[in-house]
C-alpha positions in Angstrom: 0.1 0.0 -0.1 2.9 2.4 0.9 4.5 1.6 -2.4 1.2 2.2 -4.3 1.0 5.5 -2.5 4.6 6.7 -3.4 4.1 5.4 -7.1 1.1 7.5 -7.4 2.5 10.7 -6.0 5.7 10.2 -8.3 3.3 10.2 -11.1 1.6 13.4 -9.7 5.0 15.0 -9.5 6.3 13.7 -12.9 3.2 15.1 -14.7 3.6 18.3 -13.2 7.1 18.6 -14.6 5.9 17.7 -18.1 7.2 21.1 -19.8 5.0 23.6 -21.8 5.6 23.9 -25.4 6.8 27.5 -25.0 8.6 28.9 -22.2 7.1 31.7 -20.1 9.4 34.1 -18.3 9.4 37.2 -16.3 10.2 40.3 -18.1 11.3 42.2 -14.9 9.8 45.5 -16.0 12.0 45.7 -19.1 9.6 47.9 -21.0 6.8 50.4 -20.5 3.5 48.4 -20.3 1.3 51.5 -20.5 2.6 51.8 -24.0 3.4 48.4 -25.1 1.0 46.2 -23.0 2.0 43.6 -20.2 2.8 40.8 -22.4 5.3 40.1 -25.3 6.8 37.4 -27.5 10.5 36.9 -28.1 11.4 35.4 -31.4 14.7 34.9 -33.0 15.0 35.7 -36.8 17.8 33.6 -38.2 16.6 33.5 -41.9 17.7 35.1 -45.1 16.3 38.1 -46.8 14.1 40.8 -45.0 10.9 39.0 -44.4 10.7 37.0 -41.1 7.8 34.5 -40.5 7.0 33.4 -37.0 4.2 31.2 -35.6 3.4 31.7 -32.2 1.3 29.0 -30.2 0.4 31.5 -27.6 -2.9 29.9 -26.2 -4.5 33.1 -25.2 -7.3 33.4 -22.7 -8.7 37.0 -24.0 -11.6 36.7 -26.4 -11.2 38.0 -30.1 -7.5 38.6 -30.0 -7.6 39.2 -33.7 -9.2 42.6 -33.2 -6.2 43.9 -30.9 -3.1 45.6 -32.3 0.5 44.0 -32.6 3.6 46.1 -31.9 6.9 44.6 -33.0 10.2 46.1 -32.0 13.9 45.1 -32.6 16.6 44.5 -30.0 17.3 48.5 -30.2 13.6 49.1 -29.5 13.0 50.5 -33.0 9.5 49.8 -34.6 9.2 46.9 -37.1 6.8 47.0 -39.9 4.1 44.3 -39.8 3.9 42.6 -43.2 1.0 40.6 -42.5 -1.1 38.2 -40.3 -2.9 34.8 -40.9 -4.3 32.0 -39.0 -4.8 34.6 -36.4 -6.9 33.2 -33.3 -6.7 32.7 -29.8 -4.6 29.5 -30.1 -2.0 30.7 -32.6 -1.1 33.1 -35.4 1.3 33.4 -38.3 3.0 36.8 -38.5 5.1 38.3 -40.9 7.4 41.3 -40.2 10.0 43.3 -41.8 13.6 42.1 -40.4 16.6 44.3 -41.0 18.9 42.0 -39.2 19.2 38.6 -37.6 18.5 38.4 -33.8 15.8 38.9 -31.3 12.3 40.7 -32.1 9.9 41.5 -29.5 6.0 41.0 -30.6 3.8 42.9 -28.0 0.4 41.3 -28.4 -2.1 43.2 -25.8 -0.8 46.9 -26.2 -3.5 49.3 -24.6 -3.9 52.8 -23.6 -5.5 54.3 -20.3 -8.4 56.5 -20.6 -10.5 58.1 -17.9 -9.6 59.3 -14.6 -6.0 58.4 -13.5 -7.6 56.4 -10.3 -10.5 54.9 -12.3 -8.6 54.2 -15.5 -10.3 52.5 -18.6 -7.9 50.5 -20.2 -8.7 50.5 -24.1 -6.9 48.0 -26.2 -5.3 49.3 -29.5 -7.1 48.2 -32.5 -5.8 45.7 -35.2 -3.2 47.2 -37.5 -2.6 44.6 -40.3 -4.0 42.5 -43.1 -3.3 39.2 -44.7 0.3 38.9 -46.2 1.3 39.5 -49.8 2.0 36.5 -51.6 5.6 37.5 -51.9 5.7 37.9 -48.3 4.8 34.5 -47.4 8.0 32.7 -46.6 8.2 29.6 -44.5 8.7 29.9 -40.9 12.2 31.4 -39.9 11.7 32.9 -36.8 11.3 30.4 -33.8 9.8 31.5 -30.7 12.1 31.7 -27.8 9.7 32.7 -24.9 6.5 34.5 -24.0 7.1 37.1 -21.3 4.8 39.1 -18.8 6.1 42.7 -17.9 6.4 41.1 -14.2 5.8 37.8 -12.6 2.2 39.1 -11.3 1.1 39.8 -14.9 2.1 36.2 -16.0 -0.5 33.9 -17.5 1.5 30.9 -16.7 0.4 28.2 -16.0 -3.2 28.4 -15.3 -4.3 31.1 -17.7 -2.6 29.2 -20.7 -5.6 27.7 -22.6 -6.1 24.2 -24.1 -6.8 24.3 -27.9 -10.2 23.5 -29.2 -8.9 20.2 -30.6 -7.6 19.0 -27.3 -10.7 20.1 -25.4 -12.7 18.2 -28.1 -10.9 15.0 -27.6 -11.0 15.3 -23.9 -15.0 15.5 -24.0 -15.3 12.7 -26.4 -13.3 10.6 -24.1 -15.8 11.3 -21.1 -18.9 11.8 -23.4 -20.9 9.3 -21.3 -20.5 11.7 -18.2 -21.9 15.0 -17.1 -18.8 16.3 -15.7 -15.1 15.8 -15.3 -13.0 16.5 -12.1 -9.4 17.9 -12.0 -8.0 17.8 -8.6 -5.4 20.7 -8.3 -2.9 21.8 -5.9 -3.4 24.9 -4.0 -0.1 26.5 -5.4 -2.0 26.6 -8.6 -5.1 28.4 -8.0 -7.7 27.9 -10.9 -8.3 31.2 -12.7 -10.4 30.5 -15.6 -14.0 29.8 -16.1 -14.4 29.7 -19.7 -11.5 27.4 -20.7 -9.6 24.5 -19.5 -5.8 25.3 -18.6 -3.3 23.4 -20.9 -1.6 22.3 -17.6 -4.7 19.7 -17.2 -4.3 18.4 -20.8 -0.7 17.7 -19.9 -1.3 16.1 -16.7 -4.4 14.2 -17.7 -7.6 13.3 -15.6 -6.8 11.9 -12.3 -9.1 10.1 -9.9 -6.6 10.9 -7.0 -4.9 13.7 -4.9 -1.6 13.8 -3.3 -1.0 16.7 -0.7 1.5 17.3 1.9 0.7 19.2 5.1 2.1 20.1 8.7 0.2 19.4 12.0 -1.9 22.3 13.0 -2.0 23.6 9.3 -5.0 25.2 7.6 -4.5 23.1 4.4 -6.4 23.8 1.2 -6.6 22.3 -2.4 -9.2 22.6 -5.2 -11.5 20.2 -7.3 -11.7 21.8 -10.7 -15.0 20.8 -12.0 -15.5 20.7 -16.0 -19.1 20.7 -17.0 -19.9 18.6 -20.2 -23.7 19.3 -19.4 -25.2 21.9 -17.4 -24.9 21.0 -13.8 -27.3 21.5 -10.7 -26.5 21.9 -7.2 -22.8 20.6 -7.3 -21.8 18.9 -3.9 -18.8 17.5 -2.4 -19.0 15.0 0.5 -16.5 13.3 2.4 -15.8 11.2 5.4 -12.9 11.0 8.0 -9.4 10.8 6.8 -7.5 7.5 8.4 -4.1 6.1 8.2 -3.6 2.5 8.1 -2.9 2.5 11.8 -6.5 4.0 12.5 -5.3 7.4 13.2 -8.0 9.8 12.2 -8.6 13.5 11.0 -12.5 13.8 11.6 -14.5 15.1 8.6 -15.7 17.9 11.0 -12.4 19.6 10.1 -13.1 19.5 6.5 -15.3 21.7 4.4 -16.1 22.9 0.8 -16.0 26.8 0.9 -18.1 27.0 -2.2 -20.9 25.1 -0.6 -20.9 25.4 3.2 -19.7 27.9 5.9 -20.7 30.4 8.3 -21.9 34.1 7.4 -20.5 37.2 8.6 -23.2 37.3 11.2 -22.6 33.9 12.5 -25.4 32.0 10.8 -24.8 28.7 9.1 -24.5 29.4 5.2 -25.4 27.0 2.4 -24.6 27.9 -1.2 -26.0 26.1 -4.4 -23.3 25.8 -7.1 -24.7 25.3 -10.7 -22.2 25.3 -13.6 -23.2 25.8 -17.2 -22.0 23.3 -19.8 -18.5 24.3 -20.9 -17.6 26.1 -17.9 -14.8 25.3 -15.1 -16.0 25.7 -11.4 -13.4 25.4 -8.8 -14.3 23.7 -5.5 -12.2 24.9 -2.7 -11.7 22.1 -0.1 -10.1 23.2 3.2 -8.7 20.9 5.9 -8.0 22.5 9.4 -5.5 19.7 10.6 -5.5 19.7 14.4 -2.2 20.4 16.0 -2.5 17.2 17.8 -2.7 14.9 14.7 -0.3 12.1 14.7 2.2 12.5 11.8 1.2 9.9 8.8 -0.3 9.2 5.5 -4.1 9.7 5.9 -6.5 8.3 3.1 -10.0 9.5 2.4 -12.5 9.9 -0.4 -14.2 12.8 -1.6 -17.4 12.2 -3.9 -18.6 15.0 -6.3 -22.3 14.7 -7.1 -24.4 16.5 -9.7 -27.4 15.6 -12.0 -27.6 12.3 -10.4 -24.1 11.3 -11.1 -21.1 11.1 -8.9 -17.2 10.9 -9.2 -14.8 9.8 -6.5 -11.3 11.3 -5.8 -9.0 9.4 -3.6 -7.3 11.8 -1.4 -3.6 10.9 0.1 -2.5 13.5 2.7 1.0 13.3 4.2 1.0 15.1 7.6 4.8 15.9 8.7 5.6 15.7 12.3 6.1 19.6 12.2 3.7 21.6 14.3 2.6 25.0 13.0 1.7 27.1 15.8 0.2 29.7 13.5 -1.7 27.2 11.3 0.5 28.5 8.5 -1.4 31.8 8.1 2.1 33.5 8.2 2.4 32.2 4.4 -0.9 33.2 2.9 0.3 32.4 -0.6 -0.4 28.8 0.3 -4.2 29.7 0.7 -3.7 29.0 4.6 -6.2 31.8 5.3 -9.1 30.8 3.5 -10.4 29.1 6.5 -10.7 32.7 8.0 -13.7 33.0 5.6 -15.6 31.0 8.0 -14.3 32.6 11.3 -16.5 33.2 14.2 -14.0 35.3 16.0 -15.1 38.2 18.3 -19.0 37.1 17.4 -19.9 36.8 21.3 -21.9 40.1 22.1 -19.5 41.1 24.9 -19.6 44.6 26.3 -17.1 47.0 24.6 -15.7 49.8 26.6 -16.8 52.5 27.4 -20.0 50.8 27.6 -21.5 49.1 30.5 -23.8 45.9 31.2 -27.3 46.2 30.5 -29.5 45.9 33.4 -33.3 45.3 33.6 -35.8 46.2 36.2 -39.5 45.3 35.1 -39.8 46.8 31.7 -37.0 49.2 32.0 -33.6 48.6 30.5 -30.9 50.8 31.7 -27.8 51.3 29.4 -24.8 53.9 29.5 -26.5 57.2 29.9 -29.8 56.1 28.8 -32.8 54.2 29.7 -35.3 52.2 27.5 -38.8 51.5 28.7 -40.8 48.7 26.9 -44.7 49.0 26.6 -47.0 46.0 27.3 -47.4 45.7 23.4 -43.6 45.3 23.0 -43.0 48.8 21.3 -41.0 51.4 23.1 -42.9 53.3 25.7 -40.3 55.9 26.7 -36.6 56.6 25.7 -34.6 58.6 28.0 -30.9 60.1 28.0 -29.1 61.4 31.1 -26.3 63.5 29.4 -25.9 67.2 30.1 -26.0 69.9 27.5 -22.4 70.0 27.0 -22.0 66.4 26.5 -19.3 66.3 29.2 -21.0 64.8 32.1 -24.2 62.9 33.2 -27.4 64.5 34.5 -29.8 63.2 37.0 -32.7 64.7 35.3 -33.7 62.7 32.5 -34.2 64.1 28.8 -37.3 62.5 27.5 -37.4 61.5 23.7 -40.9 60.4 23.3 -44.1 62.2 24.0 -46.3 59.0 23.7 -45.2 55.4 23.0 -44.6 53.9 19.4 -47.9 52.8 17.9 -49.5 51.3 14.8 -52.6 52.2 13.1 -54.1 50.0 10.7 -56.9 51.9 9.0 -59.8 49.9 7.4 -61.3 53.1 6.3 -60.2 56.5 7.3 -62.3 56.6 10.4 -62.0 52.9 11.5 -59.1 50.7 12.4 -58.0 47.6 13.7 -58.1 47.4 17.5 -55.4 45.2 19.0 -55.2 43.2 22.1 -51.6 42.8 23.6 -50.6 39.5 25.2 -47.8 37.3 25.7 -45.2 40.2 26.5 -42.1 38.8 28.1 -38.5 39.4 28.2 -36.7 36.2 26.7 -33.1 36.8 27.3 -31.2 38.9 29.8 -27.3 39.2 28.9 -24.8 42.0 29.6 -24.6 42.8 26.1 -28.0 42.2 24.8 -31.7 42.0 26.2 -34.4 40.4 23.9 -38.3 40.2 24.3 -41.4 39.0 22.3 -45.1 40.2 22.3 -48.2 39.2 20.4 -50.9 42.1 19.4 -54.0 40.6 17.8 -57.1 42.1 16.3 -60.0 40.7 14.2 -58.2 40.7 11.2 -54.5 40.6 12.0 -51.8 38.9 14.2 -48.8 41.0 15.0 -45.8 39.3 16.3 -43.0 41.1 17.7 -39.4 40.5 18.6 -37.3 43.2 20.1 -33.8 43.4 21.0 -31.7 46.3 22.9 -27.6 46.0 22.7 -25.4 47.8 25.2 -24.3 50.6 22.8 -28.1 51.8 22.3 -29.0 49.7 19.0 -32.5 48.5 19.1 -33.6 45.9 16.5 -37.4 45.4 16.0 -38.9 42.4 13.7 -42.7 43.1 13.5 -44.4 40.1 11.6 -48.1 41.1 10.4 -50.1 37.9 9.5 -53.5 38.5 8.0 -56.2 36.2 9.8 -58.6 37.1 7.0 -58.8 38.9 3.8 -58.7 42.7 4.5 -58.4 46.0 2.9 -56.4 49.0 4.3 -57.1 52.5 3.6 -53.6 53.2 5.0 -51.3 51.9 7.5 -49.5 54.4 9.9 -46.6 53.8 12.1 -46.5 56.7 14.6 -43.4 57.9 16.6 -44.5 60.7 18.6 -41.4 62.8 20.0 -41.5 65.1 22.8 -41.1 68.3 20.8 -38.6 69.9 23.1 -36.2 67.0 22.2 -36.4 67.6 18.4 -34.5 70.8 17.5 -32.4 69.2 14.9 -32.9 66.7 12.0 -30.9 64.9 9.4 -31.8 62.4 6.7 -34.6 61.9 4.2 -33.1 64.3 1.7 -32.4 67.0 4.5 -29.1 68.2 5.5 -28.4 68.2 9.0 -29.4 71.4 10.9 -32.6 72.6 12.7 -35.5 70.6 12.1 -38.4 71.9 9.7 -41.8 72.2 11.0 -42.8 70.0 8.1 -41.1 67.3 6.0 -42.7 65.2 3.5 -40.6 62.3 2.0 -41.5 59.4 -0.6 -39.4 56.2 -1.2 -37.3 56.4 -4.2 -34.8 53.5 -3.8 -33.7 53.5 -7.6 -32.1 56.9 -7.0 -32.1 57.6 -3.3 -30.1 55.7 -0.6 -32.5 56.9 2.0 -34.5 54.9 4.5 -33.6 56.6 7.8 -33.6 59.9 9.7 -31.9 61.3 12.9 -34.2 63.6 15.2 -32.9 65.1 18.3 -30.9 67.4 20.5 -27.3 67.4 21.1 -27.9 65.2 24.5 -30.8 63.6 23.3 -31.8 62.0 19.8 -33.1 58.9 17.9 -32.1 57.6 14.7 -34.7 55.0 12.9 -34.8 53.1 9.7 -37.5 51.1 7.9 -36.6 47.8 6.4 -38.2 44.2 5.9 -37.0 40.8 6.0 -35.3 41.3 2.3 -33.0 44.1 3.5 -29.6 43.8 1.7 -26.9 46.7 2.5 -26.6 48.6 -0.8 -23.1 49.7 -2.4 -21.9 53.3 -1.4 -19.3 55.7 -2.4 -19.9 56.1 -6.0 -21.6 52.7 -6.5 -24.9 53.1 -5.0 -26.7 53.0 -8.5 -25.1 49.6 -9.1 -26.5 48.1 -6.2 -29.2 50.3 -4.8 -31.7 49.5 -1.9 -34.6 47.1 -2.2 -37.9 48.6 -1.8 -39.4 47.2 1.4 -42.5 45.4 0.3 -44.2 46.5 3.4 -43.0 50.0 4.1 -42.6 50.9 0.4 -45.7 49.4 -0.6 -44.9 49.8 -4.5 -43.9 53.5 -3.7 -46.9 54.5 -2.1 -45.3 54.8 1.2 -43.6 57.6 2.9 -42.9 59.7 5.8 -44.5 62.9 7.1 -43.0 64.7 9.9 -45.2 67.4 11.7 -45.5 69.5 14.9 -48.6 68.8 16.7 -48.7 71.0 19.7 -46.0 69.9 22.4 -45.3 66.9 20.4 -43.6 66.4 17.0 -45.0 63.3 15.2 -43.0 61.0 12.8 -45.9 59.6 10.7 -44.5 56.5 8.7 -47.4 55.5 6.2 -47.8 52.9 3.6 -50.9 54.0 1.7 -53.7 51.7 0.8 -53.2 47.8 0.4 -54.8 44.7 0.4 -53.7 41.6 2.5 -55.1 38.0 1.7 -55.8 35.5 4.3 -52.4 34.1 5.4 -50.3 37.1 3.7 -47.3 37.9 5.9 -45.7 41.5 6.0 -42.5 42.5 7.9 -42.7 46.0 9.4 -39.0 45.8 10.7 -37.3 48.6 12.2 -34.0 49.8 13.8 -33.3 52.6 16.3 -30.0 54.1 17.7 -30.4 56.2 20.9 -28.0 59.2 20.8 -25.6 60.2 22.2 -23.6 57.0 22.6 -21.5 58.1 25.2 -19.9 61.2 26.8 -17.4 63.3 24.8 -13.7 62.2 25.4 -12.2 65.6 25.1 -9.0 64.6 26.5 -8.7 62.1 23.7 -9.3 64.9 21.3 -6.5 66.9 22.5 -3.9 64.2 23.4 -4.2 62.2 19.9 -2.8 64.5 17.3 -2.9 62.7 14.0 -0.3 62.8 11.4 -1.8 61.7 8.1 1.3 60.6 6.1 3.8 58.1 5.9 7.2 59.5 6.9 10.3 59.8 8.9 9.1 59.0 12.6 11.8 61.5 14.0 10.2 64.2 11.7 6.7 63.3 12.6 7.5 63.2 16.3 9.1 66.6 16.3 5.8 68.2 14.9 4.0 67.4 18.1 1.8 64.7 16.5 1.3 61.4 18.6 -0.7 59.3 16.0 0.5 58.3 12.3 -2.1 57.3 10.0 -0.5 55.0 7.3 -2.5 55.3 4.1 -2.4 52.6 1.4 0.0 52.9 -1.6 2.8 53.6 0.8 6.1 51.2 1.1 4.8 49.7 4.3 1.0 49.2 3.3 1.2 49.4 -0.5 -2.0 47.3 -1.5 -5.5 48.6 -0.8 -7.3 46.8 2.0 -4.5 43.8 2.0 -1.8 45.0 4.4 -0.2 41.5 4.9 2.3 41.2 2.0 4.9 43.9 3.3 3.9 43.2 7.0 7.5 42.9 8.1 8.4 46.2 6.9 5.2 47.5 8.4 6.2 45.6 11.9 9.6 47.3 12.0 7.9 50.7 11.4 5.4 50.3 14.2 8.1 48.9 16.4 10.2 51.9 15.8 7.3 54.3 16.4 6.2 52.6 19.8 9.9 53.1 20.9 9.5 56.9 20.1 5.9 57.1 21.9 4.1 57.3 18.8 1.0 55.2 17.8 0.7 53.8 14.3 -2.9 53.2 12.7 -3.2 51.7 9.1 -5.7 52.1 6.2 -7.6 49.0 6.1 -11.4 48.5 5.1 -13.4 46.1 2.9 -15.2 48.3 0.4 -12.8 47.3 -2.2 -9.9 44.7 -2.4 -6.6 44.9 -4.0 -5.9 42.6 -7.0 -2.8 41.7 -5.3 -4.7 39.4 -2.5 -3.6 35.9 -2.6 -6.9 34.5 -2.2 -8.5 36.4 -5.3 -8.9 33.2 -7.4 -10.7 31.5 -4.5 -12.9 34.6 -3.8 -13.9 34.7 -7.6 -14.8 30.8 -7.4 -17.6 31.8 -4.9 -19.6 33.7 -7.8 -20.8 37.1 -6.6 -20.6 36.4 -2.9 -17.5 38.3 -2.3 -17.0 40.4 -5.7 -19.8 42.5 -6.5 -21.3 41.6 -10.3 -20.6 44.3 -12.8 -19.7 45.5 -16.4 -16.1 44.7 -15.8 -13.5 46.9 -17.8 -11.1 49.2 -15.7 -7.2 48.8 -15.6 -5.8 46.3 -17.9 -4.9 43.6 -15.4 -8.4 43.1 -14.4 -9.6 42.8 -18.0 -6.8 40.3 -18.7 -7.2 38.0 -15.6 -10.9 38.6 -14.6 -12.6 38.8 -18.2 -16.0 40.3 -16.9 -18.8 40.7 -14.1 -16.8 42.8 -11.8 -16.8 46.3 -10.7 -13.2 48.1 -11.2 -12.6 50.4 -8.1 -9.7 52.6 -7.0 -6.5 52.3 -9.0 -2.9 53.5 -7.7 -1.1 54.4 -11.2 2.5 54.6 -9.5 2.2 51.0 -8.4 -0.5 49.8 -10.5 -2.7 48.4 -7.6 -6.0 47.7 -8.9 -8.9 47.1 -6.7 -12.3 45.4 -7.2 -15.6 46.2 -5.4 -16.6 44.1 -2.6 -20.3 42.9 -2.9 -21.4 43.9 0.5 -22.2 41.6 3.4 -20.4 38.5 2.9 -17.7 36.1 4.5 -14.8 38.5 3.5 -15.9 40.1 6.7 -15.0 37.1 8.7 -11.5 37.2 6.8 -11.3 40.8 7.7 -11.8 40.4 11.5 -9.2 37.6 11.6 -6.7 39.9 9.5 -7.1 42.6 12.0 -6.4 40.3 14.8 -3.4 39.1 13.1 -2.0 42.5 12.7 -2.6 43.4 16.3 -0.6 40.4 17.4 2.0 40.0 14.7 2.4 43.8 13.8 1.4 45.4 16.9 -1.0 48.1 14.9 -2.8 50.7 17.2 -5.9 51.0 15.0 -7.2 51.6 11.7 -8.2 54.3 9.6 -11.5 53.6 7.8 -12.0 55.3 4.4 -16.1 54.9 4.1 -17.3 51.7 5.3 -18.9 48.7 3.6 -20.0 46.6 6.4 -22.5 47.0 9.2 -22.3 47.2 12.9 -21.8 43.3 13.2 -18.2 43.5 11.6 -17.8 46.9 13.1 -18.3 45.4 16.9 -16.0 42.5 16.0 -13.1 44.5 14.8 -13.4 46.9 17.9 -13.1 43.8 20.1 -10.0 42.6 18.5 -8.3 45.9 18.0 -8.8 46.5 21.8 -7.8 43.2 23.0 -5.2 42.9 25.9 -5.3 46.7 26.4 -4.3 47.7 22.9 -5.6 51.2 22.3 -8.1 50.0 19.2 -8.1 53.9 17.6 -10.8 53.8 14.7 -11.4 56.9 12.9 -13.6 57.2 10.0 -13.3 59.3 6.7 -16.1 59.8 4.4 -16.6 62.1 1.4 -19.9 64.0 1.2 -22.6 61.2 0.0 -25.1 63.8 -1.1 -25.0 63.2 -4.6 -26.5 61.3 -7.6 -23.6 58.3 -7.4 -24.0 58.0 -3.8 -27.9 58.2 -3.6 -28.2 61.5 -1.8 -27.6 60.2 1.7 -25.8 62.0 4.7 -22.5 60.5 5.7 -23.6 60.4 9.2 -26.8 58.8 8.7 -25.1 56.2 6.5 -22.6 55.5 9.0 -24.2 56.1 12.3 -24.5 52.7 13.3 -20.8 52.5 13.4 -20.4 55.7 15.6 -20.6 53.9 18.8 -17.1 52.2 18.0 -15.3 55.4 16.4 -12.9 57.5 18.3 -12.9 60.3 15.7 -14.6 61.5 12.5 -13.1 62.9 9.3 -15.7 64.0 7.2 -13.9 65.3 4.3 -14.2 65.7 0.7 -16.9 67.9 -0.8 -17.9 69.2 2.8 -18.1 73.1 2.5 -16.6 74.5 5.6 -17.4 78.1 4.5 -20.9 78.4 3.2 -22.9 76.0 5.4 -24.4 77.1 8.8 -23.1 76.2 12.5 -25.9 73.8 13.0 -24.9 71.8 9.7 -21.3 71.5 11.4 -22.8 70.6 14.7 -25.0 67.6 13.4 -23.3 66.4 10.2 -19.7 66.9 10.6 -18.8 67.6 14.4 -19.9 64.1 15.7 -20.6 66.1 19.0 -24.4 65.0 19.3 -23.0 61.3 19.3 -20.3 61.5 21.5 -17.6 61.8 19.0 -15.5 64.7 17.9 -14.0 65.1 14.3 -11.5 67.0 12.0 -11.8 68.9 8.8 -10.4 68.0 5.4 -11.8 69.7 2.4 -9.4 72.7 1.5 -8.0 72.2 5.0 -11.3 73.4 6.6 -11.6 76.8 8.3 -9.6 76.9 11.4 -11.9 79.6 13.4 -15.1 77.9 12.8 -13.5 74.3 13.2 -12.1 75.2 16.7 -15.7 75.9 17.8 -16.1 72.3 17.8 -13.0 71.3 18.7 -11.9 70.5 15.1 -8.6 71.1 13.4 -7.4 70.0 9.7 -5.2 66.9 9.8 -1.3 67.4 9.7 0.7 65.8 6.7 -2.6 65.5 4.6 -1.6 68.5 2.3 0.9 71.3 2.3 -1.5 73.9 3.4 -2.9 71.6 6.3 -1.0 72.8 9.4 -2.7 72.6 12.9 0.5 73.1 14.7 -0.2 76.6 15.8 -3.6 75.5 17.1 -2.0 72.5 18.9 0.5 74.9 20.6 -2.4 77.1 21.8 -3.9 74.1 23.3 -0.8 73.2 25.2 -0.1 76.9 26.1 -3.6 77.3 27.5 -3.5 73.7 29.1 -6.8 72.7 27.4 -6.6 69.1 28.7 -8.9 68.5 31.7 -10.6 71.8 30.7 -14.4 71.9 30.4 -15.7 72.3 26.8 -18.9 74.6 26.8 -20.2 75.0 23.0 -23.0 77.4 22.1 -25.3 74.3 21.9 -25.3 74.3 25.7 -28.3 76.2 27.4 -25.7 78.0 29.5 -23.1 78.9 27.0 -22.0 82.4 26.9 -21.0 81.6 23.3 -24.7 82.2 22.5 -24.0 85.9 22.8 -21.6 86.0 20.0 -22.7 83.1 17.6 -24.5 85.5 15.3 -21.1 86.8 14.4 -20.1 83.3 13.2 
């Protein structure tokens, strides 16, 4: 048995050494790719006369290569005339060119030019410039191909993007014509990258019914099963049992997983995906094996069964586990795909309380949390919400600030004068934890049953699921959900198309999800406020920051009611009523509608003014001694810097980053890095595996963008931020998906292995679940865990006319500072706009200014300065000096928003 295994592995090894017809090499950036393209063929002319003929078997993955231009240069870099081309296709081409001397010639076959913006380029391939050769030029092949080169290793197509020919593919298909699919086991070091073609590597290796792998004890091991569909495949599944040695040692099947079909969602729920494969397509199925560190070294045998269309195929697995134990599970070498198991991580999911918040306490129907109280009515809806912050937001007050005038309530109008009368029952608090309290209630009328689930978390987030079931066929002239505010607690308003500022007496708003990323509003005072949004069970977080229109909100079936729904806010005596209406609708017996909503009780905590004065940000990579001499205390490291080059993938140059961070700590400086998930660098080692997940991680789109993306991803993606200097091309993340699990694990790894002190977020593409998780890992073991958030003004067409503060308010409880930057006008807006939409003060935060370096005089009213290092003119050092000279630390900040503020006397001068 041992000899048989060794023989099989030797066959695997020998087949992998079977040489390509052509040699593929790294060009080491010997030419300018932006004018000549990323790829060339080197040919050697050794004929006579002045006509060279080369036949290139290039096996290209791009469609319609015959439409793209050829540029030929001699060894001295001079242009060479193309005399003709024939038999030009993806597999090969005969090219004739004018040869002045014997020697090497270079055929550049994917030249492009960049159009569009520098950071959002559009790679346009130059059009074909050749015709068929004249009869006089049709000489025999006299210029053999020496090698195919990519401008650098990162651009190479070899080996997994070198296609099989049509003849080779037909021969393979005919051999397996009786089956629906063929399985190609593949090593983790050769990620499958093509969907539309078989790689030539598989033709060379042939079809195998076994896979040989080697791993270490404690390693996160991965490999692939390449499924080639000969017919349309439905619901492809991979099943497996335990792995065993001849001596009976076991790796249990619970440590084995197929990423493409099973996992854990970002919010800790079981995830099952259906994989269908169209005929002629290739689908990688990534298998992960988390080998326990206690595993006994040896050869483990097992079987994997691939099933679809009632057929099955078996692959024998031989996994050799060495005696070496990997303490880090191998994640220090992500090029081996050891971090793919991070996609199913549950790290930091437990709803533990995060500082400065305190555990929830329950007395009867009253829940107390940091600086606030939440009282539940007998029907399960909020009865009263109170805050206990003083006007200055620097201390607590014994006197409560009441937010509600009356409890929340629904009106289901059968006619304009008659409505459903509900009886409340079954109210009970079902769960009491330090981090969350949950309750349920049932409200029943003649025609409806309303089942309610509520939950309050330690930071002031409230989640309601309101399920309305029709007990009979019933018509409604209108359905109204009323939130009666105490008028004295509603000075300001932001959202629903309104800029932050003083609340209007009347606001009328209608749903328009196709154009507007609007489903929420914040109403309140500086020291007492309430944010709420309206959603149903099908809510999906839309894309943001320039991409809203490509994945907008889904209109809630309940609240939106085919665009008949809306919100009207009016003052009614000493109350202010937020009337959330749906318009007329019909429900048949058994119909179910979900009137879900979320609340955020603001402020989240007191202002930490000393943090604002002590932590002075320097937003630029640079010499640490020079930075320290400025008086800055925290360095923000952007992407596209030597220690953090690749956007949102800070793992490749981590050793350089660690050295920088260690040096900074010796100088008593903190270091934060740019790292978020809105988009992901194409340099991520895992990108082929992520693409194998369909559109789970990468958002679907029209493709295009920088040449690398077009050449290696083909289509169905959204090109994002691009850095010309280092050619870093990002791809848009689809939204809420398992990459967020990876993100949390990555943050944890950076804290423990690099020592970062926090992160700089450039807009946010995840929800509060992920924000809580990263705050937990960033602050573990007394790490500072500083998070600051930058956002450009979202109130524009591409962003769906939203307010940045509304868009990101669910994250505010975990932020340390705001930096609401581009396109925020610090000159023309009024003080209440700065207060509500920019400063962060009504939410317990403070901020900084960016656009045109802000206005130092206006900014200082809110404790805001510009950020040092961001631009040549951005220089808060004089203000820092004033702070120090004055002794601003431990002073009491009294703004004009305080009822006792002397500033009120002079604010009209502002």
